[in-house]
N, C-alpha and C positions, 0 to 999 in steps of 0.2 A: 126219436129214432132218426129223424131227418138229419140231425146234427151228426149222428154217428155215420150215417150214410155219406154225408158230405165229406167227413173226415176220411172215410175209406176211399173215396174217389180221389181226394187230394193227397193221400198218403204217398203214392208213387212219385208225385211231383215234388212233394216236400223232401222225400228221401233223395231224389235226384239233386235238388237244390242244396241240401246239407252236404252231400258228397262233393258237389262242385265247390262249395265254400271250403270244405276241408282240404281238398286238393290244392285250391288256390292259396289258402293260408299256409300250407306246408311249403309251397313254392316260393313265398315271399321271404326275404331275409329277415333276421331278427331285428335289425335296425329300423325296419319300417313300421314296427309296432309302436303305438302310443300308449303310455301308461300314465294316468292321472291319479295322484294320491295326495293325501295330507298327512303330515307327521307332526306329532307333538311330543315334547320331552327335551332331554338334555342331549346336546350333540356328543357323539362318541369320539370325535376327533379332538386331540389335545390342542390347547391354545396356540402354540407356536405355528402349527400348520393351519390353524383356522384364521388367525389375524396376521396381517403383514407386520414385519418388525418396524419399530420406530426409525425415522431417518437419523443418520449420524451427522451431527453438526459440530464442527470444530471451531473454537473461538480463535480469533486472531491473536498472534503473540503480543504480549504486553509491550507498550512503548516506554522505554526507560530514557529519561532525560538526565544527562549528567551535567553538573555545573561547569561553567567554563573554567579552564585552568587559571590558577592564580599566578600572575606574572609580577615578580618583585623587581622593580628597576633599581639599579644601583644609585646611590645618592649622586647628585650632580657634582662634578668636580668644581672646585672654586676657580673662577675666572681670574687670571692674572692680567692686570692692566699695567702696561709699561708706564712708568713714571716719566714725565717729561724730563729731559736732560737739564741739569742745572747750568749747563754751558751752551753757549752759542758758538757757531763756527764762522770765522771771518776770513775772507780772501783778499790779499793785497793786489793781485793781478788777475782779473779786473776787480775793482774794489766793490765789496758787497757782502752781505750775510747769506748763509745757506738758509733756505731753499731758493732765495731770489736769484742767486748766482748758482747755476747748475754745475759748472766746471770751473776748476781753478788751475791756472798755469803753475803756480807754486804750491807749497804745502798749506793746508788749512790751519788757521790759528784758533785755539780754544780761547774764548773770551767769557768771563763770568756773565751770566744772564742778568740783564737789567730790566726790572719791571717797567711797564709802560706807565706814563703819568696818569694819575687818576683823572677821570672826566670832571669838568667843571660845570 
């Protein structure tokens, strides 16, 4: 009986406390409440929204090496070597052969070439 008596005395205090908590809890915004829970099972959200998409990586363009152009050179032209003249030129004024005498006061005379003496 003593427990019932203690409860009846505390009843108005408990009622006042419950009312105060109810008024305070109704005055707080919904964002201030904390809910702790555990969930087990399969997510309801589809995979594209659940995981980030893979990164997009582009490969560099391929490097193409072309062979150097083929250059075909024309064949070399034959070199023409002037043959020594079979004639020598002699001047009477001043006396001497060309090219030892650069100028001649008269006309140059053509003289058949004479080979030099063979060395001994």
